[in-house]
C-alpha angles and dihedrals in degrees: 000000000000116000116207124187126201108204143162140087126333121280093022096117105264098136093041093048093045089056092046091052093048090050091051102039105017118222133127122305122207114200130214108280095202092064090056089046093053093048089050092045107039097192138088110297114235137194091264088064095058098082090050091049092048092048091050091051089051093049093052090047092047092050090053094044087054090062089060096216120186086242127027113193117197116196086204136335137207095296088074089051090052096048096044091048090052093044096048103031105019090237144065132190108261094225091069094065091044089053091049093050091049092066132076121235119180098203140359118207104204111200118214117226092221126101095019125089121245112243123201112226101168094262102060120093109177107079092155116089090219091061091050092046090053090052090049091051092048089050093049092046092051094046091048093045091053093042094240119164107257140172121186117223118207141168133050125328094276094050092049092052092050092048091046095048090051093047093050092046090054091045093052092046092051 
């Protein structure tokens, strides 16, 4: 089983690209738990919600891992929970990073916020490119610090799709 994570700032194409990759390669796609959580709890999210959100994301991931697909596509993982918790609340429960580091991920596709328009979907809160760029930089720094396999995707939607298809072909052939 190859485990691929799509990560990066909001409105950079993670969900769209995850669906494109699943349509092309098959596999199992795990959605972003926090989106479901926010839909079920239409109020401002708080620091006390972060452990629940992280456990939900882990549960969805574990259920998908148990199916042992050839390709497991994650439309985020705990790193986004960590960074959003730190960004919004200035803190994050330490166990979340420990849980993230205890898992194996074969490749992270980190999507740049540049060259694609920000789209408001009612849940997003970083319309300024500088905000999304800072989130991108934090994500890249964490992945590099922890020696996680990462490939940055840039360009417009077509370029991102081409880069992602090639990366996943190489991943599946390895």
